[in-house]
C-alpha angles and dihedrals in degrees: 000000000000115000118244112258109238120203129185115205104199132223123342124178101233096204095058113078092202089063091047092048087054090049093050093048095047095047089049090052092048092052090052091048094047112008094191097049122125113229124199114194116199109208139168096239114017094189092055092046091050091050096045095042105047112188094018106164097219140091109247124219131173116252128184110264119186110205107178114219089225137033092275128042115256127230092272090055092048092051104035103042096052088048092053093047093044086059091046091053091047089053090050092051092050092049093048094049102035107014088236123138101222124169129181119168089354100064089119086065097049094111097054091038090056088055088056090049094051102039131097100212136025115205122193111196125190159274112127093285094134101077139097092275090061098031096123092043136096111287099067092045091051092053092049090048091050090055092048089052091046093240124149111253132202132188103205124202097328135153107230124197138287085231098204120189133035097273096052093047092045094052101036099052095060091047093050090048087067092063118099096209130017119192118179129189101219138041093234091064092048090051093048092049091054088051092061093042101263108135135183100043112154120218123221129139138268115303094229091069083073094048111136106244136140109216120234102199116188102160098222114178095253140112121220117219123195110181113184117223110254135175107201111075090359100156095046091047092050092047092050091053088052092049089049092049091051092050092049091051099040101037104028102030097232130142116234125226119191107211121188119206096178126045088232089068102050100087092034092056090047090057091052093046094049090057097052091086097204136107116246097057117130125192119201100205099191131061110241129204119279089260092050090050090050088050092052093050092046090060092057132073099227142009130211112190147165088195108083098202092053086062093045091051086051093052088062086074090036091246110169115241149187118210125207098201129204095187140027090260089083096061092036096052103029099032091078088067099040122001095192096048099079124084125183111241090237089063094051093118136111092300091045091051089052090053091053093048091051091049091054089051088052095044095127092061090046092051090051089053092050092048091052097045103035098083090058093048091047091050090053090051090052088053086077090071093046092051093048092047090053093050093047089055091047091050093045092244102135095139 
């Protein structure tokens, strides 16, 4: 009798619907690749994930998720997270050498760690969790632990880096060399990895482009806005979103709907919306499921967002967009659909606002471009499943 294939899908932030859309898409792919496989999804808040992902075919377990309150981890983050993962790695070494399940300061993680010990493959989806901001966080520790335990490991459709500076490059390259399969979702990441000596990364596209969703287009005269909560340059950023909203209402005659896709953004978006000072502004005060978010966007004519997966969920209904990006992932992932629809957050000023307004005016041409290019982008997203299937066969993990 063939053993059941056991897969661990590592850390997802349960309060971000982009992460959960990735999780839903990846688990669906895995079930198609190996219908009998057993998937364990390690998430920050299992109850929230279960509620927001009804029908998810995976066992949920709580995994430590460090979400710094600011752009950079504080001293507590830098001290506590390495301590936790040092204990996790020690537990992995003891299990590998002696087949003993031994936990010290990480006993609260015994259940998810047991899933690591018993699995065949560890898959780390993205996000852009493998960068300097998250260096002392979970993803790198999971990949090292997978190697210690002699498990196959996959980085799936992530943005990695850029690892600027000698230290980051020196440390990251050896860790990534432990990984059995690296799939990235943009050419910039593939180029940067080559620059630090990591070869063989395969380039596809973001998993959410392959999210299973049937669009419900209604063409209401509204524009969706999804500002991401930020700390650096906060007041200027908020004011510019308000100026943009006023221009869209006054000059173009649209209603504005503020749509949060992460719980961190709910109050922040409310503060922006309350300062617009115009009728015709709607605030959705609760984060919906990925499908509900896609529905809301499909009913609008345009989306402006600093949350990338809000835009990707919108492209499923071919809704034209403009992205205000806070990392190179925006241009790398979205630029294949519309090169002129991505603005660096540092250029979100008066000239940037004018660019966005003009893009909304030219939405029909943008939509045509998305309709023409989307099938190719979706096919590249589906390549993730083909690559993983091929590796499973190569490794003898048919399940």
